[in-house]
C-alpha positions in Angstrom: -88.2 43.2 23.9 -85.4 40.9 23.8 -85.5 38.3 26.6 -82.5 36.9 28.4 -81.4 33.4 28.7 -79.9 32.1 32.0 -77.3 30.2 29.8 -76.8 33.0 27.6 -76.9 36.1 29.9 -76.2 35.0 33.4 -74.5 31.5 34.0 -72.3 31.6 30.9 -70.2 31.5 28.7 -67.8 29.0 29.5 -64.4 30.8 28.9 -60.9 31.6 29.7 -59.8 34.8 30.7 -59.9 37.8 33.2 -63.0 39.5 31.8 -66.3 38.3 30.0 -67.0 42.0 28.8 -63.5 42.0 27.4 -62.4 38.4 26.4 -65.6 36.6 25.7 -67.2 39.4 24.2 -64.6 40.6 22.0 -64.1 37.0 20.8 -67.6 36.8 19.7 -67.2 40.0 17.8 -64.2 38.4 16.1 -65.9 35.5 15.4 -68.6 37.6 13.6 -66.1 39.3 11.5 -64.3 35.5 10.8 -67.6 34.6 9.3 -68.2 37.8 7.4 -64.9 37.4 5.6 -65.6 33.8 5.4 -62.7 33.0 7.0 -60.2 34.9 4.8 -58.7 38.2 6.4 -55.3 39.8 5.5 -55.8 43.1 7.1 -57.5 44.3 10.3 -58.0 47.7 11.5 -59.5 48.0 15.1 -60.5 51.5 16.6 -61.5 52.4 20.1 -62.9 55.5 21.3 -60.8 57.5 23.8 -63.8 58.3 26.0 -65.0 54.7 26.3 -63.3 51.9 28.6 -61.5 50.0 25.8 -58.9 52.5 25.1 -57.4 52.1 28.5 -58.2 48.4 29.2 -58.1 46.3 25.7 -54.7 45.0 26.1 -54.5 44.4 29.9 -57.8 43.2 30.4 -57.8 40.7 27.4 -60.1 42.5 24.5 -57.0 42.1 21.9 -56.7 38.4 22.9 -60.3 37.8 22.5 -60.6 39.6 19.4 -57.5 37.6 17.9 -59.1 34.6 18.8 -62.5 35.3 17.2 -60.9 36.3 13.9 -59.2 33.1 14.0 -62.8 31.3 14.7 -61.9 29.8 17.9 -64.2 29.5 20.9 -64.0 31.3 24.3 -62.5 28.3 26.3 -59.5 27.5 23.7 -56.4 26.8 25.2 -54.5 28.6 22.6 -56.1 32.1 23.5 -53.1 33.3 25.6 -51.1 33.1 22.4 -53.8 34.3 19.9 -51.5 37.4 18.7 -49.0 35.0 17.8 -51.4 32.7 16.1 -52.9 35.7 14.2 -49.2 36.8 13.0 -48.7 33.1 12.0 -51.9 33.2 9.8 -50.5 36.1 7.9 -53.1 38.6 9.1 -52.1 42.1 10.0 -53.6 44.0 12.6 -53.3 47.7 13.8 -55.1 49.4 16.8 -55.9 53.0 17.0 -57.5 55.3 19.5 -59.7 57.8 17.7 -62.7 59.7 18.6 -65.2 57.4 16.6 -68.1 59.1 18.4 -69.2 55.8 20.4 -72.1 56.1 22.7 -71.3 52.9 24.4 -68.2 52.5 26.3 -67.5 49.1 25.1 -67.6 49.8 21.3 -65.5 48.2 18.9 -65.2 49.6 15.5 -63.3 47.2 12.9 -62.2 47.5 9.5 -61.6 44.0 7.5 -59.7 43.3 4.2 -58.5 40.9 2.0 -57.4 40.9 -1.6 -60.9 40.7 -3.1 -63.2 42.4 -0.6 -63.5 44.6 2.5 -66.2 45.2 5.3 -67.0 47.3 8.2 -68.3 46.0 11.6 -69.5 47.7 14.6 -70.1 45.9 17.8 -70.6 46.4 21.4 -69.9 44.4 24.3 -73.2 44.5 26.7 -71.8 42.5 29.7 -71.0 39.2 30.9 -69.8 38.1 27.3 -73.3 39.1 25.4 -72.6 41.5 22.4 -75.0 43.3 19.9 -73.5 43.9 16.3 -74.8 47.4 15.5 -73.6 48.4 12.4 -72.4 46.2 9.1 -70.9 48.3 6.3 -72.7 51.6 7.4 -76.0 49.6 7.7 -77.5 49.6 11.1 -78.4 46.3 12.6 -79.2 44.4 15.7 -77.5 41.0 16.0 -76.7 39.5 19.3 -75.5 36.1 18.0 -78.4 34.1 18.9 -79.7 33.3 15.0 -77.9 31.8 11.8 -77.6 34.9 9.7 -77.3 34.9 6.0 -76.4 38.4 4.6 -77.1 38.7 0.9 -75.2 41.6 -0.9 -77.3 42.8 -4.2 -77.8 45.8 -6.2 -81.1 44.5 -6.9 -82.8 43.4 -3.7 -86.5 43.2 -4.5 -86.8 40.4 -6.7 -84.6 38.5 -4.1 -86.8 39.2 -1.4 -89.8 37.9 -2.9 -88.0 34.7 -4.1 -86.8 34.3 -0.3 -90.5 34.9 1.2 -91.7 32.4 -1.7 -89.3 29.6 -1.2 -87.6 29.7 2.6 -88.5 29.2 6.0 -87.0 32.2 8.1 -87.8 34.2 11.4 -86.8 37.6 10.1 -85.9 39.2 6.8 -84.8 42.9 6.6 -83.2 44.9 3.7 -80.2 46.9 5.2 -79.1 50.0 3.3 -75.6 51.6 4.2 -72.4 51.9 2.3 -73.2 48.6 0.8 -76.9 47.3 0.8 -77.8 43.9 1.7 -80.8 41.4 2.7 -80.6 40.0 6.2 -81.9 36.7 7.1 -82.6 35.5 10.6 -83.4 31.8 10.8 -83.0 28.4 12.8 -80.3 27.2 10.2 -78.9 28.3 7.1 -80.8 28.6 3.9 -80.6 25.4 2.0 -77.5 25.4 -0.5 -79.7 24.9 -3.5 -81.3 28.2 -2.7 -78.2 29.9 -2.1 -77.3 29.0 -5.6 -80.3 30.1 -7.2 -80.0 33.4 -5.1 -76.3 34.1 -6.5 -77.5 33.1 -10.1 -80.4 35.7 -10.1 -78.6 38.4 -10.8 -74.7 39.6 -11.2 -73.2 40.6 -8.3 -74.8 38.7 -5.5 -72.6 37.8 -2.6 -73.6 35.6 0.4 -72.4 35.6 3.8 -73.3 33.1 6.5 -72.7 33.9 10.1 -73.1 31.2 12.6 -74.6 32.0 16.2 -72.3 32.2 18.9 -74.9 31.7 21.8 -75.7 28.4 23.2 -79.4 29.2 23.4 -81.1 30.4 20.0 -83.7 33.0 19.4 -87.0 32.6 17.4 -89.7 34.4 15.8 -92.4 35.6 18.4 -90.5 34.6 21.3 -92.1 34.4 24.6 -91.5 34.2 28.1 -94.0 33.2 31.1 -92.9 36.3 33.0 -90.1 38.9 32.9 -89.9 40.3 36.5 -90.6 39.3 40.1 -94.2 40.9 40.1 -95.0 39.3 37.0 -93.5 35.8 38.2 -95.5 35.9 41.5 -98.5 36.3 39.4 -97.9 33.5 37.2 -97.2 31.3 40.4 -100.4 32.1 42.0 -102.0 29.1 39.5 -98.7 27.3 39.1 -97.6 26.6 42.8 -94.0 26.0 42.0 -90.9 26.4 43.6 -88.2 29.1 42.6 -86.0 26.4 40.8 -88.9 24.8 39.1 -89.9 28.4 37.7 -86.4 29.1 36.7 -86.6 25.7 34.9 -89.9 26.7 33.5 -88.6 30.1 32.2 -85.6 28.8 30.6 -87.4 25.7 29.0 -89.9 28.2 27.4 -87.1 30.7 26.5 -85.1 28.5 24.8 -87.4 26.0 23.3 -85.9 23.1 25.0 -87.3 20.5 27.2 -87.0 21.0 31.0 -84.7 17.8 31.2 -82.4 19.4 28.8 -82.4 22.6 31.2 -81.2 20.7 34.0 -78.6 18.6 32.0 -76.9 21.9 30.7 -76.9 23.4 34.6 -75.2 19.9 35.5 -72.7 20.5 32.9 -71.8 24.0 34.4 -71.8 22.7 37.9 -69.2 20.1 37.1 -66.9 22.9 35.2 -67.4 25.2 38.5 -66.4 22.3 40.5 -63.5 21.5 38.6 -62.4 25.3 38.9 -62.3 25.0 42.6 -60.5 21.8 42.8 -57.9 23.2 39.8 -57.4 26.5 42.3 -57.2 24.4 45.6 -54.4 22.2 43.7 -52.6 25.3 42.9 -52.2 27.7 39.9 -49.5 29.4 38.2 -49.3 32.1 35.8 -46.5 34.6 35.1 -48.6 37.7 34.1 -50.7 38.3 37.2 -50.5 40.2 40.7 -51.7 37.6 43.1 -50.4 34.0 43.5 -52.3 30.9 44.5 -53.4 32.5 47.8 -56.3 29.8 48.2 -53.8 26.7 48.9 -52.4 28.6 52.1 -55.9 29.5 53.2 -56.8 25.9 52.8 -53.8 24.7 54.9 -54.4 27.2 57.6 -58.0 26.4 57.8 -57.4 22.6 58.0 -54.9 23.4 60.8 -57.5 25.6 62.6 -55.1 28.4 62.6 -57.7 30.8 61.2 -60.9 32.3 63.2 -63.6 29.5 63.0 -66.0 30.9 60.4 -67.3 27.3 59.2 -69.1 27.6 56.0 -67.6 31.2 55.8 -64.3 30.1 55.5 -65.2 27.5 52.8 -66.8 30.0 51.0 -63.6 32.3 51.1 -61.5 29.4 49.9 -63.9 28.4 47.0 -64.2 32.1 45.9 -60.5 32.5 46.0 -59.6 29.2 44.3 -62.2 30.0 41.2 -60.8 33.4 40.9 -57.3 32.1 40.9 -58.2 29.6 37.7 -59.4 32.7 36.1 -56.2 34.9 36.6 -54.2 31.9 35.3 -56.2 31.5 32.3 -58.0 28.4 33.2 -61.4 27.6 32.0 -64.4 29.4 34.4 -67.9 30.1 33.8 -69.1 33.9 33.6 -71.8 33.8 36.3 -72.9 36.4 35.7 -69.4 37.9 34.4 -65.7 36.7 34.6 -64.9 39.6 37.1 -67.3 38.3 39.5 -67.2 34.6 38.7 -66.2 33.6 42.2 -68.8 35.0 44.3 -72.0 33.2 43.2 -70.5 29.8 42.3 -68.0 29.8 45.4 -70.9 30.6 47.9 -73.3 28.3 46.3 -70.9 25.1 46.1 -69.3 25.9 49.4 -72.5 26.2 51.2 -73.8 22.8 49.3 -70.7 20.9 50.3 -70.9 22.1 53.9 -74.3 21.0 54.1 -73.6 17.6 52.5 -76.1 18.4 49.8 -76.5 16.3 46.3 -75.4 17.5 43.3 -78.9 17.6 42.1 -79.6 20.0 45.0 -76.8 21.9 43.9 -78.0 22.3 40.2 -81.4 23.5 41.7 -79.5 26.3 43.7 -77.6 27.5 40.4 -80.9 27.4 38.6 -82.5 29.7 41.3 -79.4 32.0 41.0 -80.0 31.8 37.3 -83.4 33.1 37.4 -82.6 36.3 39.7 -80.1 37.2 37.2 -82.5 37.2 34.5 -84.3 39.9 36.1 -81.0 41.6 36.5 -80.0 41.1 32.8 -83.6 42.1 31.7 -83.9 45.3 33.7 -80.2 46.4 34.7 -76.8 45.4 33.4 -73.9 43.2 34.3 -71.6 45.5 32.7 -69.0 47.4 35.2 -68.3 49.7 32.3 -71.9 50.9 32.4 -72.9 50.2 36.1 -69.8 49.7 38.3 -68.9 46.9 40.2 -72.3 46.9 41.8 -73.6 45.4 38.2 -71.0 42.3 38.6 -70.4 41.6 42.2 -73.7 43.0 43.3 -75.6 40.9 41.0 -73.5 38.0 42.0 -74.3 38.4 45.6 -78.1 38.8 44.9 -78.1 35.6 42.8 -76.0 33.6 45.6 -78.3 34.9 48.6 -81.5 33.5 46.7 -79.7 30.4 46.1 -78.4 29.8 49.6 -81.8 30.2 51.1 -82.9 27.4 48.5 -80.1 25.2 49.8 -81.1 25.8 53.4 -84.9 24.6 52.5 -86.3 28.3 52.6 -89.5 29.4 50.6 -89.7 31.4 47.4 -90.5 34.6 49.2 -87.2 34.1 51.5 -85.0 34.0 48.4 -86.5 37.0 46.9 -86.2 38.7 50.3 -82.3 37.6 50.5 -81.7 38.8 46.8 -83.2 42.2 47.6 -81.2 42.9 50.9 -77.9 41.6 49.1 -78.4 43.7 46.2 -79.5 46.7 48.3 -76.2 46.2 50.3 -74.1 46.6 46.9 -75.3 49.7 45.6 -72.7 52.0 44.7 -69.7 49.8 44.5 -67.4 51.0 42.0 -65.0 49.2 39.6 -61.2 50.2 40.1 -58.9 47.3 39.2 -55.4 47.7 40.3 -52.9 47.4 37.7 -55.4 47.2 35.2 -55.9 43.5 35.9 -59.1 41.8 36.9 -57.4 40.4 40.3 -57.5 43.2 43.0 -59.7 44.5 44.6 -61.8 42.2 42.6 -60.9 39.4 44.8 -61.8 41.0 47.8 -65.1 42.2 46.3 -65.8 38.6 45.3 -65.3 37.7 48.8 -67.5 40.3 50.2 -70.2 39.7 47.6 -70.4 35.9 48.7 -70.1 36.9 52.3 -72.8 39.2 52.1 -74.8 36.6 50.4 -74.6 34.4 53.1 -75.4 37.0 55.8 -78.5 38.1 53.7 -79.6 34.3 53.2 -79.7 33.9 57.1 -81.4 37.2 57.6 -84.1 36.2 55.1 -84.6 32.7 56.7 -84.7 34.5 60.0 -87.7 36.6 58.4 -85.9 39.9 58.4 -87.9 42.4 56.4 -86.2 43.4 53.2 -88.7 46.3 52.7 -88.0 47.3 48.9 -89.2 44.7 46.2 -86.3 43.3 44.4 -87.7 44.5 41.1 -87.4 48.1 42.6 -83.8 47.4 44.0 -82.7 46.2 40.2 -84.3 49.4 38.8 -82.5 51.5 41.3 -79.2 49.7 40.7 -79.2 50.8 37.1 -80.2 54.5 38.1 -77.2 54.4 40.4 -74.8 52.8 38.0 -75.3 55.6 35.3 -74.5 58.2 38.3 -71.0 56.6 38.9 -68.5 58.5 37.2 -66.9 57.0 34.2 -63.3 57.0 36.1 -64.8 54.6 38.3 -66.3 52.2 35.9 -63.6 49.8 34.9 -61.6 52.6 33.1 -58.4 52.2 35.2 -58.8 55.9 35.5 -59.8 56.3 39.4 -60.0 54.8 42.7 -57.5 52.3 43.6 -56.7 52.1 39.9 -54.4 55.4 40.4 -52.9 55.1 43.7 -49.1 55.5 43.6 -48.8 51.6 44.4 -51.4 50.6 41.7 -49.2 52.4 39.2 -45.8 51.0 40.1 -47.7 47.5 40.0 -48.9 48.4 36.3 -45.5 49.4 35.4 -43.9 46.1 36.5 -46.4 44.3 34.9 -46.0 46.0 31.6 -42.0 45.6 31.7 -42.6 42.0 32.5 -45.0 41.7 29.6 -42.5 43.9 27.1 -39.3 41.4 28.2 -41.3 38.5 27.6 -42.4 39.5 24.2 -38.6 40.5 23.6 
């Protein structure tokens, strides 16, 4: 199986935009297309299936914006993303989007045709949740590329001698012959093949063409990748001889998974902590953005809390304030961390940072708590989903709540079993949560659900610290979440076709936002 990484799948990417499934994932798919065309694109045709989620959400939730940035070779946190369509036009790239029956099995499927004067390619990719992607087809040939290798594609009509040459002269992780409308050799490696080797490849036979695709994920995969455990049950068995705390187990997992030192793991999470803290401070200073539903509400909340005009909630009120601030930064195109997704980016970080600040804990203790949250997310990523389009909002806010509950227990000095108990109870409480964004924006009821998820996390953490019995092991709850998610109707899984999305007021809001966007573009 493919083993998730904390920094790939759970706490990341660092990004701008309302939705990681839409913005960050589409940008990564666009980046793949950019490299496949060697950075030279003149015409693009994009197709979305009418039965998927993208047909109704691609524009308002940022898929188009992300794709355009990716086609231009940008990063997910590029400050130009909001105007990526303008930049695409300025680059002389024509882009058309069509809603057609493409027989897509996954709700987040992108079918993209790319052209320039001398070549054309076709790519099919899917957004799998939280900004993660899989390229499933290139030029009619089935592939499975997640953006975690350096990939070299060698188009050739005579693959056999080239395969032997590569096997004899190159170091690589995986080599495959892919056959479709065009045939090519696919080489996955830790770095691109030596330029002198590529020169020989292009000279071995006429018509050989080489494409180099850079990785888009921060943590690479490698041949024969192994991890110490991939379920809670396996982790507990592993820990019988190791006797590590939960944050130490998280660091151990990510170090082995990523092939990096434990010091590097902690340093990466410290970078994440700083970005999260900056998002809170930015939100509380006030944000402005024309194309959104909700304004900077956390500013008023902060003022009223300090003036003691709210019901005294101590840490809970600070959690609400921090969650709101992060969500407002997301909705104003500021830099946030999808943790585990952009739509749920406030719940876990807001809860963890607020509790740490209330308790007066150090940055190091906060980093350890974020590692704990990341490890709970690993179990979810491996055995369920973070994609609301697949599993409803339980997959996003529910997962965030579970991750936060375990982390809060750690901040409070609880033990490993109490963290797992809190995570289980928090996820149990979230089963069946639908995804029904108002006005086709990832703002409301998303903010409310993030606050609820964080509040639920605090409650479940305290219940676990008081030795409440969670009854159902976390592994079984995660498995149940996936089953429940598949039973939620398509209309209630981030399609803008059900729930609050289709109320009279929501449609009026959607119409108003669409008119504002039209007048702005005119």
